[in-house]
C-alpha positions in Angstrom: -36.8 24.8 36.9 -38.3 26.9 39.7 -39.5 30.5 38.7 -37.8 32.9 40.8 -40.2 35.8 42.7 -40.8 38.6 40.1 -38.6 36.8 37.3 -40.0 36.0 34.1 -41.9 33.2 33.5 -40.8 29.9 31.8 -43.1 30.8 29.0 -42.1 34.4 28.6 -38.1 32.7 28.5 -39.1 30.4 26.0 -41.2 32.7 23.6 -38.2 35.1 23.5 -35.8 32.8 22.7 -38.0 31.6 19.9 -38.1 35.2 18.5 -34.4 35.1 18.7 -33.4 31.9 17.4 -36.3 31.2 14.7 -34.4 28.7 12.2 -32.8 26.7 15.4 -35.0 23.6 14.6 -34.9 23.9 11.1 -30.9 23.9 11.4 -30.8 21.0 14.0 -32.8 18.9 11.5 -30.1 19.5 8.6 -28.0 16.3 8.5 -24.1 16.7 8.8 -23.3 17.0 4.7 -25.9 19.8 4.8 -24.3 21.4 7.2 -20.9 21.1 5.7 -22.2 22.3 2.6 -23.8 25.6 4.2 -20.5 26.0 5.8 -18.3 25.9 2.6 -20.8 28.5 1.2 -20.7 30.6 3.8 -16.6 30.6 3.9 -16.5 31.2 0.3 -19.0 34.6 0.8 -16.5 35.5 3.5 -13.9 35.2 1.3 -15.3 37.3 -1.3 -16.2 39.8 0.6 -12.5 40.1 2.5 -10.9 39.6 -1.1 -13.3 42.7 -2.1 -12.1 44.6 1.1 -8.3 44.1 -0.2 -7.6 42.1 3.2 -4.2 40.0 3.0 -5.4 36.3 4.1 -3.1 34.0 5.9 -2.7 30.3 3.9 -5.3 29.1 6.4 -7.9 31.9 6.4 -8.8 30.7 2.3 -11.6 28.6 1.6 -11.2 24.8 1.7 -10.6 23.2 -1.6 -13.0 20.2 -0.9 -16.6 19.6 -2.2 -18.8 17.3 -0.1 
C-alpha cells in the first residue's frame, strides 16, 4: 500500500498495531478447542461478576452447560 505524503510510515503503523494487540499472534496460534475453552472460562467469570452486581439475567445470558 503506498504511503500518503505526510502520513505515517508502514513500519510505524505496524509497530503501533503490535503494541496495541501484543497477544494477537498467540491467540491466532491457539486451536479451536483452546479458544472455546477460553470462551467458556471468560463467560463464567462475566456471569459471576453480573450475579455479584445483582443483575437479573435472561435465560440466554447464563453460561452454557457444556464441556469441550
